[in-house]
MARPA-152895 format. One line per 10 residues: number of its first residue (from 1); for each residue x, z, y of C-alpha. Coordinates in Angstrom, 1 decimal. Layout:
! residues N
NUM> X Z Y; ...;
//
This chain:
! residues 306
1> 141.7 72.4 122.5; 139.5 75.1 124.1; 142.2 76.5 126.4; 143.1 73.1 127.8; 139.4 72.4 128.4; 139.0 75.7 130.3; 142.1 75.0 132.4; 141.0 71.5 133.3; 137.4 72.2 134.0; 137.5 75.7 135.5;
11> 141.0 76.4 136.9; 142.0 72.9 138.1; 138.9 72.4 140.3; 139.5 75.7 142.0; 143.1 74.9 142.7; 142.3 71.4 144.0; 140.2 73.0 146.7; 142.9 75.7 147.3; 145.4 72.9 147.6; 143.3 71.0 150.1;
21> 143.0 74.2 152.2; 146.7 74.7 152.2; 147.3 71.0 153.1; 144.8 71.2 156.0; 146.4 74.3 157.3; 149.9 72.8 157.2; 148.7 69.6 158.9; 146.1 70.9 161.4; 147.0 74.6 161.7; 143.6 75.9 161.0;
31> 142.3 78.9 162.8; 142.5 81.5 160.1; 140.9 84.2 162.2; 137.8 82.1 162.6; 137.7 81.1 158.9; 138.0 84.8 157.9; 135.1 85.7 160.3; 133.0 82.9 158.8; 133.6 84.2 155.3; 133.0 87.8 156.1;
41> 130.1 87.7 158.5; 128.3 84.5 157.6; 129.0 83.1 154.1; 129.6 86.2 152.0; 126.5 88.2 153.1; 124.3 85.1 152.7; 125.7 84.5 149.2; 125.3 88.2 148.3; 121.7 88.4 149.6; 120.4 85.2 148.1;
51> 122.0 85.8 144.6; 120.8 89.4 144.3; 117.3 88.4 145.6; 116.9 85.5 143.2; 118.5 86.9 140.1; 117.0 89.0 137.3; 118.3 92.2 138.6; 117.8 95.9 137.8; 119.2 99.2 139.1; 120.4 99.9 135.6;
61> 122.7 96.8 135.9; 124.0 98.1 139.2; 124.8 101.4 137.6; 126.5 99.8 134.6; 128.8 97.7 136.8; 129.6 100.6 139.1; 130.5 102.8 136.1; 132.8 100.1 134.8; 134.3 99.4 138.2; 135.0 103.1 138.9;
71> 136.7 103.7 135.5; 138.7 100.5 135.8; 140.0 101.2 139.3; 140.9 104.8 138.5; 142.7 103.7 135.3; 144.8 101.1 137.4; 145.5 103.7 140.0; 146.9 106.2 137.5; 149.0 103.5 135.9; 150.5 102.2 139.2;
81> 151.3 105.8 140.3; 153.2 106.4 137.1; 155.1 103.2 137.5; 155.8 104.0 141.1; 157.2 107.4 140.3; 159.4 106.1 137.5; 160.7 103.4 139.8; 161.2 105.9 142.6; 159.7 103.6 145.2; 159.5 104.7 148.8;
91> 156.0 105.5 150.1; 155.6 102.2 152.0; 156.5 100.1 148.9; 154.3 102.3 146.7; 151.3 101.7 149.0; 151.7 97.9 148.9; 152.3 98.0 145.1; 149.1 100.0 144.6; 147.0 97.8 146.8; 148.3 94.6 145.1;
101> 147.0 95.9 141.8; 143.7 97.6 142.8; 142.6 95.0 145.4; 141.9 91.7 143.5; 140.4 88.5 144.7; 136.9 88.8 143.5; 135.4 86.8 146.4; 136.9 83.5 147.3; 138.6 83.1 143.9; 136.5 85.2 141.6;
111> 133.1 83.7 142.7; 134.1 80.0 142.1; 135.7 80.9 138.7; 132.5 82.7 137.7; 130.4 79.8 138.9; 132.4 77.3 136.8; 132.9 79.5 133.8; 129.2 80.4 133.4; 127.8 77.1 134.7; 126.0 78.7 137.6;
121> 124.3 81.3 135.4; 122.3 83.6 137.8; 123.0 86.8 135.8; 126.7 86.2 135.6; 126.7 85.3 139.3; 125.0 88.6 140.1; 127.6 90.6 138.2; 130.4 88.9 140.2; 128.5 89.4 143.5; 128.3 93.2 142.9;
131> 132.0 93.4 141.9; 132.9 91.4 145.1; 130.9 93.9 147.2; 132.5 96.9 145.6; 135.9 95.3 146.2; 135.1 94.8 149.9; 134.3 98.4 150.2; 137.5 99.4 148.3; 139.6 97.2 150.5; 138.5 98.7 153.8;
141> 138.6 102.3 152.6; 141.3 103.1 150.1; 143.1 99.8 150.8; 143.8 101.0 154.4; 144.2 104.7 153.7; 146.8 104.1 150.9; 149.2 102.7 153.5; 148.9 106.0 155.4; 147.6 104.4 158.6; 147.7 106.5 161.8;
151> 144.5 108.4 162.6; 143.1 105.8 164.9; 143.8 103.2 162.2; 141.7 105.2 159.7; 138.8 105.5 162.2; 139.0 101.8 162.9; 138.9 101.1 159.2; 135.9 103.3 158.7; 134.0 101.7 161.6; 135.1 98.3 160.3;
161> 133.7 99.2 156.8; 130.3 100.1 158.4; 130.3 96.7 160.0; 130.8 94.9 156.8; 127.6 92.8 156.4; 128.1 92.3 152.7; 127.2 95.9 152.1; 123.9 95.6 154.0; 123.2 92.3 152.4; 123.7 93.9 149.0;
171> 121.3 96.7 149.9; 118.7 94.3 151.2; 119.0 92.0 148.2; 118.6 94.9 145.8; 115.7 96.3 147.7; 113.8 93.0 148.0; 114.4 92.2 144.4; 113.2 95.5 142.9; 110.3 95.6 145.3; 109.2 92.1 144.2;
181> 109.0 90.9 147.8; 108.3 87.2 148.2; 110.2 85.8 151.1; 108.6 82.8 152.8; 110.3 79.4 152.3; 111.4 79.1 155.9; 113.4 82.3 155.5; 115.0 81.8 152.1; 115.9 78.2 152.6; 118.6 78.8 155.3;
191> 119.9 81.6 153.1; 120.3 79.2 150.2; 122.1 76.7 152.4; 124.5 79.4 153.4; 125.1 80.5 149.8; 125.7 76.9 148.7; 128.4 76.6 151.4; 130.2 79.8 150.3; 132.4 78.5 147.5; 133.9 75.4 149.2;
201> 134.7 77.2 152.4; 136.0 80.3 150.6; 138.5 78.3 148.6; 139.6 76.3 151.6; 140.2 79.6 153.5; 142.2 81.0 150.5; 144.3 77.8 150.5; 145.0 78.1 154.3; 145.9 81.8 153.9; 148.2 81.1 151.0;
211> 149.9 78.2 152.9; 151.3 80.6 155.5; 152.9 82.9 152.9; 156.6 82.6 151.8; 157.8 82.8 148.2; 161.1 84.4 147.4; 162.4 85.1 143.9; 163.4 88.7 144.2; 162.3 92.3 143.7; 161.3 93.8 140.4;
221> 158.2 95.4 142.0; 156.7 91.9 142.4; 156.9 91.1 138.7; 155.6 94.6 137.8; 152.6 94.0 140.1; 152.0 90.6 138.5; 152.2 92.0 135.0; 149.7 94.8 135.7; 147.3 92.8 137.8; 147.2 89.6 135.7;
231> 147.9 90.8 132.2; 147.4 94.6 131.7; 144.3 94.6 134.0; 142.2 92.5 131.6; 143.5 94.5 128.6; 142.5 97.8 130.2; 139.1 96.2 131.2; 138.5 95.1 127.6; 139.0 98.6 126.2; 136.7 100.1 129.0;
241> 134.0 97.5 128.2; 134.2 98.3 124.5; 134.1 102.0 125.2; 131.0 101.6 127.3; 129.4 99.4 124.7; 128.8 96.4 126.9; 128.4 93.0 125.4; 127.2 89.4 126.1; 127.3 87.9 129.5; 127.9 91.3 131.2;
251> 131.0 92.0 129.2; 132.3 88.4 129.6; 131.8 88.5 133.4; 133.4 91.9 133.8; 136.4 90.9 131.7; 137.0 87.7 133.6; 136.6 89.4 137.0; 139.2 91.9 136.0; 141.9 89.2 135.7; 141.7 87.8 139.2;
261> 145.0 87.7 141.3; 145.8 90.1 144.1; 143.5 89.8 147.1; 144.7 88.3 150.3; 143.2 91.4 151.9; 146.1 93.4 150.6; 148.5 91.2 152.5; 146.3 91.2 155.6; 146.1 95.0 155.6; 149.8 95.3 155.1;
271> 150.4 92.9 158.0; 148.0 94.8 160.3; 149.7 98.1 159.7; 153.3 96.6 159.5; 153.8 98.1 156.0; 156.1 95.9 154.0; 154.2 92.7 155.0; 156.8 90.4 153.4; 156.5 92.2 150.1; 152.7 92.1 150.2;
281> 152.7 88.4 151.0; 155.1 87.6 148.2; 153.0 89.4 145.7; 149.8 87.7 146.8; 151.3 84.2 146.7; 153.0 84.8 143.3; 149.8 86.3 141.8; 147.7 83.4 142.9; 150.1 80.8 141.5; 150.6 82.5 138.1;
291> 146.9 83.2 137.8; 146.4 79.5 136.9; 147.7 80.4 133.4; 146.6 84.0 133.0; 143.0 83.5 134.2; 142.7 80.6 131.8; 143.7 82.9 129.0; 141.4 85.6 130.2; 138.4 83.3 130.2; 139.3 82.1 126.7;
301> 139.6 85.7 125.5; 136.3 86.7 127.0; 134.5 83.8 125.3; 136.1 84.7 121.9; 135.7 88.5 122.1; 132.2 88.8 123.4;
//
């Protein structure tokens, strides 16, 4: 059966590495700060730069993905604001709830899933890389501001965003690609080694981050977040894709990326600003666990619909 094949060959390999990361953190107490820095400042920019440089890329594709991403995020934002008002959540809970839906794990979860689902297809990888970069920008702008950080927190977030190397790696990758610049072998080879290391270390990092979160069966807001992020998200994405007239690999990659679980960034931001950190951690952990089922179904739907 196709769904079982997807689960065993795409989802299970991802969670084996996540599980190994969780086990290693429990046993050896890995330095999560160092792992995060490796991913943000070394692996992710190398992965972004190499994939954009080597892929069949166009500014038109960048525009198409940006248009989809913008409509998708705005649609989710409107939905969570409506739910938040109906539920009469206090501002701190509403901020965490919003981030848990808008900030999804397009990097250390979405990239490996894309890699396995599309058998390392360079075009599909490019789509995911662009989504990942847009998500990084969103995390360190709206993700922080939505929690109503103090003024110095906002300034720190802005300067932190400007230091995000993935943004500059994306700009460099696009520029080198459209300019048809041929990088020498001694330059591109180290970049390829970095890009190849990204998936394994990213999943190990995700496992280590998840291992420190605690799961508690309570709070309706957690289940509402899971339903919107994992189920309604892909449904909304599907209608946007159809509305925009996208098809083929682009449509499949965008739909699959829309079903990723809540990003660990949402829990990290919540912890940093002491804004309902337990709630944020619970949502991220629950979302990651339940995504084993929902992402499998999203991949199957993408293959059937487009």
